[in-house]
C-alpha positions in Angstrom: 60.5 114.7 188.0 63.3 117.3 187.5 65.9 114.6 187.1 63.8 113.0 184.4 63.4 116.3 182.6 67.2 116.9 182.8 68.0 113.5 181.5 65.4 113.9 178.7 67.0 117.3 177.7 70.5 115.7 177.8 69.3 112.9 175.4 67.8 115.4 173.1 71.0 117.5 173.1 73.1 114.4 172.5 70.9 113.3 169.6 71.0 116.9 168.2 74.8 116.9 168.5 75.1 113.6 166.7 72.9 114.8 163.9 75.0 118.0 163.5 78.2 116.0 163.4 76.6 113.7 160.8 75.5 116.6 158.6 78.9 118.3 158.9 80.7 115.2 157.6 78.0 114.6 154.9 78.0 118.3 153.8 80.7 118.0 151.1 78.9 115.0 149.5 75.5 116.7 149.7 76.9 120.0 148.3 78.6 118.1 145.4 75.5 116.0 144.7 73.1 119.0 144.6 75.4 121.3 142.6 77.0 118.8 140.2 74.3 116.1 139.9 70.8 117.1 141.0 70.7 120.6 139.5 72.2 119.6 136.1 69.8 116.6 135.9 66.8 118.9 136.5 68.2 121.5 134.0 68.8 118.8 131.3 65.1 117.7 131.7 64.0 121.3 131.2 66.3 121.8 128.2 65.1 118.6 126.5 61.8 120.4 125.8 63.5 123.5 124.3 65.6 124.5 121.3 68.7 125.5 123.1 72.3 126.0 122.1 75.4 126.8 124.1 76.0 130.5 124.3 72.5 131.5 123.5 70.7 133.7 126.0 67.3 132.2 125.7 65.9 128.6 125.3 62.9 128.4 123.1 60.2 126.0 124.3 59.4 123.4 121.6 57.5 120.8 123.6 58.0 117.2 122.4 59.6 118.2 119.1 63.1 117.0 120.2 61.7 113.6 121.2 59.7 113.3 118.0 62.7 114.2 115.9 64.6 111.2 117.4 62.4 108.8 115.4 63.3 110.5 112.1 67.1 110.6 112.9 68.9 107.7 111.1 72.1 108.3 113.1 70.1 108.0 116.4 68.6 104.7 115.3 72.0 103.4 114.2 73.6 104.5 117.5 71.0 102.7 119.4 71.5 99.4 117.5 75.3 99.7 117.7 75.2 100.4 121.4 72.9 97.4 122.0 75.3 95.2 119.9 78.2 96.5 122.0 76.5 95.8 125.3 75.1 92.4 124.4 78.5 91.1 123.3 81.0 93.0 125.5 79.3 92.5 128.9 78.9 88.6 128.7 82.5 88.3 127.3 83.9 90.6 130.0 82.1 88.8 132.9 83.1 85.4 131.5 86.8 86.4 131.4 86.5 88.0 134.9 85.0 84.9 136.4 87.5 82.5 134.7 90.5 84.6 135.9 89.0 85.0 139.4 88.5 81.2 139.6 92.1 80.6 138.7 93.4 83.3 141.1 91.5 82.0 144.1 93.7 78.9 144.2 96.4 78.8 146.8 99.6 80.4 145.6 102.3 82.5 147.2 102.2 85.1 144.3 98.4 85.3 144.2 98.4 88.9 145.5 100.8 90.0 142.7 98.7 88.2 140.1 95.5 89.9 141.3 97.2 93.3 141.1 98.5 92.7 137.6 95.1 91.6 136.4 93.4 94.6 138.1 95.6 97.2 136.4 93.6 97.1 133.1 90.5 98.2 134.9 92.3 101.3 136.1 93.9 102.4 132.9 91.7 100.7 130.3 89.4 103.7 129.8 92.1 106.3 129.4 93.0 108.2 126.3 96.5 106.9 126.2 95.5 103.2 126.2 92.8 103.9 123.6 95.6 105.3 121.3 97.7 102.2 122.0 94.7 100.0 121.1 94.2 102.0 117.9 97.8 101.2 116.9 97.4 97.5 117.7 94.5 97.2 115.2 96.0 99.5 112.6 96.8 98.2 109.1 100.5 97.6 110.1 99.6 96.9 113.7 100.5 93.9 115.9 97.3 92.0 115.2 97.7 92.2 111.4 101.4 91.3 111.7 100.4 88.2 113.6 97.8 87.3 111.0 100.3 87.9 108.2 102.9 85.6 109.9 100.2 82.9 110.2 99.4 83.1 106.5 96.2 85.0 106.7 95.3 88.2 104.9 95.4 91.4 106.8 92.2 92.9 108.0 91.2 96.6 107.7 89.6 96.7 111.2 88.7 100.4 111.3 87.9 100.6 107.6 85.1 98.0 107.6 81.8 99.2 109.0 80.8 95.7 110.3 84.2 94.9 111.9 85.1 98.3 113.5 83.0 97.6 116.6 84.8 94.5 117.5 88.2 96.0 118.6 86.2 98.2 120.9 84.4 95.2 122.3 87.7 93.4 122.8 89.0 96.4 124.6 86.0 96.4 126.9 86.5 92.7 127.6 90.2 93.4 128.5 89.0 95.8 131.3 87.7 93.0 133.5 89.9 93.7 136.5 87.2 95.3 138.8 84.7 92.5 138.1 87.4 89.9 138.6 88.2 91.3 142.1 84.6 91.2 143.1 84.2 87.6 141.8 87.4 86.6 143.6 85.9 87.9 146.9 82.7 86.0 146.3 84.5 82.8 145.5 86.4 82.9 148.8 83.1 83.2 150.7 81.7 79.9 149.3 82.1 77.2 152.1 84.7 74.6 151.3 82.4 72.0 152.8 80.1 72.2 149.8 82.9 71.1 147.5 84.1 68.4 149.9 80.6 66.9 150.1 80.2 67.1 146.3 83.6 65.4 145.8 82.6 62.6 148.1 79.5 62.1 146.0 81.6 61.7 143.0 81.0 65.1 141.3 83.8 66.1 138.8 85.2 69.7 138.5 82.7 70.8 135.9 79.7 69.6 137.9 81.0 71.3 141.1 81.4 74.5 139.2 77.9 74.4 137.6 76.0 73.0 140.7 77.9 74.8 143.5 80.0 77.7 142.3 77.6 79.4 139.9 74.5 79.2 142.2 76.4 80.5 145.2 78.0 83.2 143.1 74.7 84.3 141.4 74.1 87.3 143.6 77.5 88.7 142.7 76.9 87.8 139.1 73.7 89.9 139.2 75.6 92.9 140.8 78.4 92.7 138.2 75.9 92.3 135.4 73.9 95.4 136.3 77.0 97.5 136.9 78.8 96.5 133.7 75.7 96.9 131.6 75.2 100.5 132.8 78.9 101.2 132.2 78.7 99.7 128.7 75.8 101.9 127.8 77.9 105.0 128.8 81.0 104.0 126.9 82.5 107.0 125.2 86.3 107.3 125.3 87.1 104.2 123.1 84.7 105.3 120.3 85.7 108.9 120.5 89.5 108.4 120.4 89.9 105.3 118.3 87.3 105.6 115.5 85.4 108.9 116.1 82.2 107.0 115.3 83.3 105.8 111.9 83.4 104.3 109.4 79.9 105.3 108.2 78.7 105.5 111.9 79.7 101.9 112.4 81.0 102.7 115.9 78.7 105.6 116.7 77.9 104.6 120.3 75.1 106.4 122.0 77.2 108.5 124.4 79.4 109.7 121.5 76.3 110.6 119.5 75.0 112.7 122.5 78.4 114.4 122.7 78.4 115.2 119.0 74.9 116.7 119.1 75.7 118.8 122.2 79.2 120.1 121.5 79.9 119.5 117.9 76.6 120.5 116.3 75.6 122.7 119.3 72.1 121.1 119.6 72.0 121.1 123.4 68.3 120.7 123.7 68.2 117.7 121.3 71.2 116.1 123.2 69.4 116.5 126.5 66.3 114.7 125.0 68.6 111.9 123.8 70.1 111.6 127.3 66.7 111.2 128.8 65.7 108.5 126.3 68.8 106.6 127.1 68.0 106.9 130.8 64.6 105.3 130.2 66.1 102.5 128.1 68.8 101.8 130.7 66.1 101.8 133.5 64.0 99.3 131.6 66.9 97.0 130.9 68.0 97.2 134.5 64.5 96.5 135.7 64.2 93.4 133.4 67.5 92.1 134.8 66.3 92.5 138.3 62.9 90.9 137.5 64.6 87.9 135.8 66.9 87.4 138.8 64.2 85.5 140.7 64.6 82.7 138.2 68.4 82.3 138.4 69.8 84.0 141.5 70.3 81.7 144.4 69.4 82.9 147.9 70.4 80.7 150.8 67.7 82.3 153.0 65.0 81.1 150.7 66.3 77.5 150.4 
């Protein structure tokens, strides 16, 4: 009996020691999450029901006034529509380019590692201020794109002076940042068994048929992952609009994150900006939920087949 008690105590102590070690290693993440994520999130929810400005000593409770004000704000409505346009165009284009390049780079080649690194670089530097400034010069009146159009005999386009066209350079820049998605697609393509393609080739299927009937279904779980991640990232796009256009012309590139920033730090309406942030959280949650709900119709799962 004593031996059993001693062994039980040793097991408890060993479990306790393991838990302590785990908490010690997890402590930096837990501390960072609580201090820089959880607490600010809770505070922003509280401020969304107040009239609060940076530097003021007291936040005045106004209830749902900030949320009701959103429906009367024309800039808010326009930023929602422009952000949806940006997301609906940039995400499919970005994923299409990423899948196409990944499909090409998974072919056998001695320089395939170098090619993947080169294509991955835009995802690392694409969101930086320096690259945004370069992109601004490319689409300027005397920039590279207008020079090419002029040499081809077309008239130059005032990209950032036209309210309807200004959003498209930002969309093109987002599509150029397909490196991270491409790497994930490439990893997924390498996991598809070659026997599938061999059997399809024996049955007489051409390249397009093999891609549609084998590659896309087998890759659908990864497509779902990239679709969700890139959709969330697109909704939070800020740097491009802030640096390149500043939201102009006539709020033609006023993306939602930039509008929140302006309300919080330019107009000092922190409570109103917090309310906008929570509305966007709800919108993003609904869209993400719809994507997951729709996945049962197009995501292939080998375990269910």
